[in-house]
C-alpha positions as CSV (number, residue, x, y, z in Angstrom):
1,M,171.7,52.5,314.0
2,P,172.1,55.2,311.3
3,E,175.5,55.5,309.7
4,F,177.6,58.6,310.2
5,R,177.6,59.9,306.6
6,P,178.3,63.7,306.4
7,P,176.4,65.0,303.4
8,T,179.0,67.3,302.0
9,P,182.5,66.7,303.4
10,Q,184.5,69.9,303.2
11,F,187.4,69.6,305.6
12,D,190.7,68.0,304.7
13,A,192.2,66.4,307.9
14,T,195.3,64.9,306.2
15,R,197.8,67.0,308.1
16,F,196.3,66.2,311.4
17,I,196.1,62.5,310.7
18,K,199.8,62.5,309.7
19,E,200.6,64.0,313.1
20,I,198.7,61.6,315.3
21,G,198.9,58.5,313.1
22,R,202.7,57.8,313.1
23,G,202.6,55.0,315.6
24,A,203.5,54.8,319.3
25,Q,207.0,56.3,318.8
26,G,206.3,58.9,316.1
27,A,202.9,60.3,316.9
28,R,202.7,63.9,318.0
29,D,200.1,65.7,320.0
30,L,198.1,68.5,318.4
31,S,198.1,72.0,319.7
32,R,195.0,73.2,321.5
33,E,194.1,75.5,318.6
34,D,194.5,72.7,316.0
35,S,192.6,70.3,318.2
36,A,189.7,72.8,318.4
37,L,189.8,73.3,314.6
38,L,189.8,69.6,313.8
39,W,187.1,68.6,316.3
40,G,185.0,71.5,315.3
41,A,185.0,70.1,311.8
42,V,184.2,66.6,313.2
43,L,181.2,68.0,315.2
44,E,179.9,69.7,312.1
45,G,180.1,66.5,310.0
46,A,182.7,67.9,307.6
47,L,185.0,64.9,307.3
48,D,184.5,62.1,304.9
49,D,184.2,58.6,306.3
50,L,187.7,57.5,305.4
51,Q,189.4,60.4,307.2
52,L,187.1,60.2,310.1
53,G,187.8,56.5,310.7
54,A,191.6,57.1,310.4
55,L,191.3,60.0,312.8
56,L,189.4,58.1,315.4
57,I,191.7,55.0,315.3
58,G,194.8,57.1,315.3
59,M,193.6,59.1,318.4
60,R,192.5,55.9,320.1
61,I,196.0,54.5,319.7
62,K,197.8,57.7,320.7
63,G,195.5,58.9,323.5
64,E,194.5,62.5,324.1
65,S,196.9,65.0,325.5
66,N,195.8,67.8,327.8
67,D,196.0,70.4,325.1
68,E,193.9,68.2,322.9
69,L,191.3,67.8,325.6
70,L,191.2,71.6,326.0
71,G,190.7,71.9,322.2
72,F,187.9,69.3,322.4
73,K,186.2,71.5,325.0
74,D,186.7,74.7,323.0
75,A,185.1,73.1,319.9
76,L,182.3,71.5,322.0
77,D,181.4,74.7,323.8
78,K,180.9,76.6,320.6
79,R,178.3,74.1,319.4
80,T,176.5,73.1,322.6
81,P,173.0,74.6,323.0
82,Q,172.8,76.5,326.3
83,L,169.8,76.1,328.6
84,A,167.8,79.0,330.0
85,L,168.0,78.3,333.7
86,P,165.3,79.4,336.2
87,I,166.2,82.3,338.4
88,S,167.9,80.6,341.3
89,R,171.1,80.8,343.4
90,S,171.8,77.2,342.4
91,K,173.9,76.1,339.4
92,L,172.8,73.4,337.1
93,V,174.1,69.9,337.9
94,V,175.0,68.1,334.7
95,I,175.0,64.3,334.8
96,P,176.3,62.2,331.9
97,S,174.8,58.7,331.4
98,Y,176.3,56.6,328.6
99,N,176.7,53.1,329.9
100,G,173.9,51.6,331.9
101,V,174.7,49.0,334.5
102,R,175.3,45.3,334.3
103,R,175.2,43.8,337.8
104,Q,173.8,46.2,340.4
105,P,171.0,48.8,340.6
106,N,171.6,52.1,338.9
107,L,171.4,54.8,341.6
108,M,172.2,57.7,339.3
109,P,168.5,58.7,339.1
110,L,168.3,58.6,342.9
111,L,171.2,61.1,343.0
112,A,169.4,63.4,340.5
113,L,166.1,63.2,342.4
114,L,167.7,63.9,345.7
115,L,169.3,67.1,344.2
116,A,166.0,68.1,342.6
117,R,164.2,67.7,345.9
118,R,166.5,70.4,347.3
119,G,165.5,72.7,344.4
120,I,168.8,72.2,342.6
121,P,168.3,72.1,338.8
122,V,169.6,68.8,337.2
123,L,170.1,67.8,333.6
124,I,170.9,64.2,332.6
125,H,172.2,63.6,329.1
126,G,173.0,60.3,327.5
127,R,172.7,57.6,324.9
128,Y,172.7,53.8,325.2
129,D,173.8,51.1,322.7
130,F,175.2,48.4,325.0
131,A,173.3,45.1,324.4
132,T,174.9,43.6,327.6
133,R,173.8,46.5,329.9
134,V,170.5,47.7,331.3
135,D,169.3,50.9,329.4
136,P,168.1,53.3,332.2
137,S,165.6,55.1,329.9
138,T,162.7,53.2,331.2
139,L,164.0,53.7,334.8
140,F,163.6,57.4,334.2
141,A,160.1,56.9,333.1
142,E,159.3,54.7,336.2
143,L,160.6,57.5,338.4
144,A,158.7,60.3,336.5
145,I,161.9,62.0,335.4
146,P,160.6,64.0,332.3
147,R,162.3,63.5,328.9
148,A,163.1,66.6,326.7
149,D,163.2,66.6,322.9
150,S,165.3,69.8,322.7
151,A,167.4,72.1,324.8
152,E,164.5,74.5,324.9
153,Q,162.1,71.9,326.3
154,A,164.8,70.8,328.8
155,S,164.9,74.4,330.1
156,E,161.1,74.4,330.5
157,L,161.0,71.0,332.2
158,I,163.7,71.9,334.6
159,A,161.9,75.1,335.5
160,R,158.8,73.0,336.4
161,H,160.3,69.8,337.8
162,H,164.0,70.7,338.6
163,V,165.1,67.7,336.6
164,A,165.0,66.5,333.0
165,F,166.7,63.9,330.8
166,I,167.7,64.7,327.2
167,A,169.1,62.1,324.7
168,L,172.3,63.1,323.1
169,V,170.7,63.0,319.6
170,N,168.5,65.8,320.7
171,L,171.3,67.9,322.2
172,L,174.3,67.3,319.9
173,P,173.2,65.1,317.0
174,N,176.6,64.9,315.2
175,L,178.2,63.9,318.5
176,D,175.5,61.2,318.9
177,K,176.5,59.9,315.4
178,L,180.1,59.8,316.4
179,L,179.3,57.7,319.5
180,A,177.2,55.4,317.3
181,L,180.4,54.5,315.4
182,R,181.5,52.3,318.3
183,L,179.3,49.5,317.0
184,R,180.9,49.7,313.5
185,L,184.5,50.3,314.7
186,G,184.3,47.9,317.7
187,L,186.0,50.5,319.9
188,R,185.2,53.6,321.8
189,N,186.5,56.8,320.3
190,S,187.2,60.4,321.3
191,G,183.5,61.2,321.0
192,H,183.0,59.3,324.3
193,T,185.5,61.6,326.0
194,L,183.8,64.6,324.4
195,A,180.4,63.5,325.8
196,K,181.7,63.7,329.3
197,L,182.8,67.3,328.8
198,I,179.4,68.7,327.6
199,D,178.5,71.9,329.4
200,P,175.0,73.2,328.5
201,A,175.2,76.0,331.1
202,K,178.7,77.5,330.9
203,E,179.8,79.2,334.1
204,K,176.5,78.2,335.7
205,S,177.0,74.5,336.0
206,V,178.5,71.7,338.1
207,R,179.5,68.8,335.9
208,L,179.9,65.2,337.1
209,V,183.1,64.0,335.4
210,T,183.7,60.3,335.8
211,V,186.4,57.8,334.9
212,T,186.4,54.1,334.7
213,H,190.1,53.4,334.9
214,P,192.3,54.8,337.7
215,E,195.0,56.1,335.4
216,Y,192.5,58.6,333.9
217,L,191.9,60.3,337.2
218,Q,195.2,62.2,336.9
219,K,194.5,63.1,333.3
220,M,191.1,64.5,334.1
221,R,192.4,66.2,337.2
222,I,194.9,68.2,335.1
223,F,192.3,68.9,332.5
224,L,189.7,70.2,335.0
225,A,192.3,72.4,336.7
226,N,193.5,73.9,333.4
227,S,190.0,74.5,332.1
228,K,189.0,76.2,335.4
229,A,186.0,73.8,335.7
230,T,183.5,73.5,338.5
231,A,182.9,69.8,338.7
232,L,183.0,66.6,340.8
233,L,185.5,64.0,339.7
234,F,185.3,60.4,340.8
235,R,185.4,56.8,339.6
236,S,182.1,55.8,338.2
237,T,180.1,52.7,339.2
238,E,179.9,50.3,336.3
239,G,180.4,53.4,334.1
240,E,177.4,55.4,335.6
241,A,177.8,58.7,337.5
242,F,177.0,57.7,341.0
243,A,179.1,56.8,344.0
244,N,179.4,53.1,344.7
245,P,176.8,52.6,347.5
246,K,178.9,49.7,348.9
247,R,182.3,51.5,349.0
248,R,182.6,55.3,348.4
249,P,185.1,56.3,345.8
250,E,187.4,59.3,346.2
251,L,185.3,62.5,345.6
252,I,187.3,65.4,344.3
253,A,185.5,68.7,344.1
254,F,186.7,71.4,341.6
255,K,185.6,75.1,341.8
256,A,187.0,77.3,339.0
257,G,189.8,74.8,338.6
258,Q,190.8,74.7,342.2
259,H,190.3,71.3,343.7
260,E,189.9,69.7,347.1
261,M,189.5,66.2,348.4
262,S,185.9,66.3,349.6
263,F,185.8,62.6,350.7
264,P,188.6,60.0,350.5
265,A,188.0,56.6,349.1
266,E,186.8,54.0,351.6
267,D,189.2,51.2,352.3
268,G,188.4,47.5,352.4
269,G,186.0,45.3,350.5
270,T,182.5,46.1,349.5
271,S,179.9,45.7,352.3
272,P,176.4,44.3,351.8
273,I,173.5,46.8,352.0
274,E,170.3,45.6,353.6
275,G,167.4,45.6,351.2
276,M,169.6,46.3,348.1
277,P,168.3,44.3,345.1
278,D,170.8,41.9,343.6
279,V,169.8,42.6,340.1
280,A,170.1,45.6,337.8
281,E,166.5,45.4,336.4
282,N,164.8,48.7,336.1
283,E,161.4,48.0,337.7
284,T,163.1,46.5,340.8
285,T,165.5,49.4,341.0
286,A,162.7,52.0,340.7
287,R,160.8,50.4,343.6
288,W,163.9,50.5,345.8
289,I,164.6,54.1,344.9
290,R,161.0,55.1,345.6
291,D,161.3,53.4,349.0
292,M,164.4,55.4,349.8
293,L,162.9,58.7,348.7
294,A,159.9,57.9,350.9
295,G,162.1,57.2,353.9
296,H,161.1,53.6,354.2
297,V,164.7,52.4,353.8
298,A,168.0,54.1,354.3
299,I,169.9,55.9,351.5
300,P,173.5,54.6,351.2
301,Q,175.9,57.0,352.8
302,P,178.1,57.3,349.7
303,I,175.2,58.7,347.8
304,L,174.4,61.1,350.6
305,D,178.1,62.2,350.6
306,Q,177.9,62.8,346.9
307,V,174.7,64.9,347.3
308,A,176.3,67.0,350.0
309,V,179.3,67.9,347.8
310,L,177.2,68.7,344.7
311,A,174.8,70.8,346.7
312,R,177.7,72.8,348.1
313,L,179.2,73.3,344.7
314,A,175.9,74.2,343.2
315,S,175.2,76.8,345.8
316,E,178.6,78.5,345.5
317,V,177.7,81.3,343.1
């Protein structure tokens, strides 16, 4: 994994580090404007290694405020390539994929293909560096989801196939380098939060925004409302952006910042699904997904519910 070494550091982050790095009692949140300035410099590779490391650890300990998240998004939007979408009444559904699964089949590609089958454009973006999880890249290949090497190529592939995958390194290379630091630091950092906020079709997209821990639901609910987002918020399945097929999570739909409960969380324990593989291996998962797409076996209802919400949000222009 390449090191994150900006060639010509030119941004002094001292004053920001002093604000966020004073410990649990003394740390202060940055304003939206300062957060946008700081993270813009980070995304441009303008901090030296020492200040970058201090910033990431300080922010990890303090946690991001809502104004800081809004600043993240402001900085990210200015630097995210925008896709040229096909003429359509459907918005682009944007799916982040940064974990892979560990124990059960990854049905995120099924979600993407069900949307694409309806003519809804879909972009999956991601990166994978977890040795203990199954990298879904080969799953995309098994299911003929085309891979783009640039935003321009992603636009072309979506126009032809309605769906494409792009690795983060080909969309936002400096953000990719920031996420790669997890292996050196031993911790996730704010770059992983930034990755979930990527919007390559501003005002023409529906983003899947997922959380792993329940306490982040409220934080992201406030952020999506304040940023006037159109999105679907829910708890991920093993970190991947699909509804748990055994027990549907709460699905919260946002349209221009206004939210509604589209589906409540299902109660009770997880139920077995007939025919569901008990492994996360890609070839087996691809075979099961192909059988579902062909109508040979039933598609789990939580996935169908998720498709229904996203199709509605994508069609509301």
